[in-house]
N, C-alpha and C positions, 0 to 999 in steps of 0.2 A: 891756410889749403894752395897749391901748385897750380900755375896759370900753365893752360894747354897750346900750344901753337899760337890757335886762332886769335886768345885772349889776352898775348902778350903783344903779340902784332897790331891790336888794334889800341894798347895801350899807348905801344912805339909810335905810329901815327897819329893819337892825340899830342902826344909829343913833339912832333915833329921829328924825330927819330930812326924812322922806319923810309929806303931807301926806293920802294918799290913803289909810295904813294903815286899814282896819280893826282888825287883829288876826294878832295868828303863830297860824296854824296848825299843827299836828302837824308838813307837811310844807314849810309854806313862809309867806307873805306874803296875805293877801285884802286888795286895796284895790280901790277903785272906780275903775274907765278911766275912762282922760283925754276922752271924749267918752262921753255918755248918747242913743247914739239912741233907743234905749229904760230905761224907769227901770230901776235896781237892776244897773245893766252891771257886773261884777267882773273881776277877775282874777285866778285864785293863780298866787304864782311860786316857785316851785320853792327852796328851803333847807335840804340844799346845792344850789349851781349846777349843775346838768350839760348839757350836751347836746340830751337826749333823752329821753322816756320810756323810751325802748329804755337808759337807762344807770344807771337804780334797777335795781335787784335788788332781787328778797324782799319784807322786809317794808315796804322803804323804798318800792319801788313800788307795792305793796297801800295804803300806809296814803297816800298823793300820791293815789291813784284815789279811795280813799274818804273825803278831803279836801272833791276835789270834789265826790264828791254828797252831800256834807255843808251844804255851801255850800246844791250847788243846792237842797234842801230848807228851808233856812231866806231862802231864795229865796220860796220860793212861800207862807213865812208871812209875810213881811215884805213880801211886795206883790202884788199881785192877775194874776200869772202867769198863765196857764192853762196852760205848761208849760217847762222851762231844757233851754237847748239846751248844748252842750259844746265845745269848738273848740281842740283842743292846735294848736299853731303853733310852728315852730322855724326855720322858711325864714330868716326877713330877721336875726330874732334866734336866735341859735343856744343860746340860755337856756330852759330848759322853764318853759313857762309858759301857764294851760290858761284860756279868755275861755269866762266862766259866763255866759249870756245868758237872762233869765226872757223870754218871749214873753208874750203879751197877747194876745188876740181882738179886740181893738177895734185892734189894726195893720190897717192897707192889705189889700187883699187883694193887691195886686202884691207887697208885699214880707215878709205874712206866713211866707211859708214857706222864702224864700232866707236865708241867712247876713246877719249884719247886715252884713259889710263888704259885699257886692253889694246886697242890697237896701236899705240906706242911705249917703250920701252924709257919711260923716265930715267935712267941711268945713264942714257944714249943722247939723251935731249940738248941742246943748246940752255944754258944756264944765266939767269937773270945776269945782266951786267950793264951798268948804270950808262955807259960811254957811247955800249951801241942802243939799249933801248929809248936813249931819252930823246931824239926826234920822233919817235911813235908814242911818247909819253906826250908830249908834248901836244901833237896833233889831238891826242884825244882829251886835250883839256881847253884846245880851240874850240873842237865843236860842241862839246859838252858844255864849254863855258864855267869852269873848275879851277880852282887853285890847290897846290899842291899842300 
């Protein structure tokens, strides 16, 4: 069976072959998103891989949700974000992952109250660039006390 994008990325993260990895959280892998319509857009990829949040139980479920909020707290410290949006999707790629998105007061009124995927055209967003994103990634590692 072919792996979906999230499953492939978790495998690469486990192997140390995914440059977007910020680090290993207790419940999965924190990565910088492919595009940066807003600075600091991250994703948490569940490891173990499960289809959805409802497939985690007990402490694993609690840990995943706690990790999401912990990343959000770190983003508030590492960026000048006013708030954090959490979007857990599992439709196109049925593997649990959460988009953790800083939102800024400086965003245009037309987009700042919309989900990033609705308010911004991803094709026009800046793509991940290891050189450009390295300082942000290192700051997040320090705040979260995690390793790549």
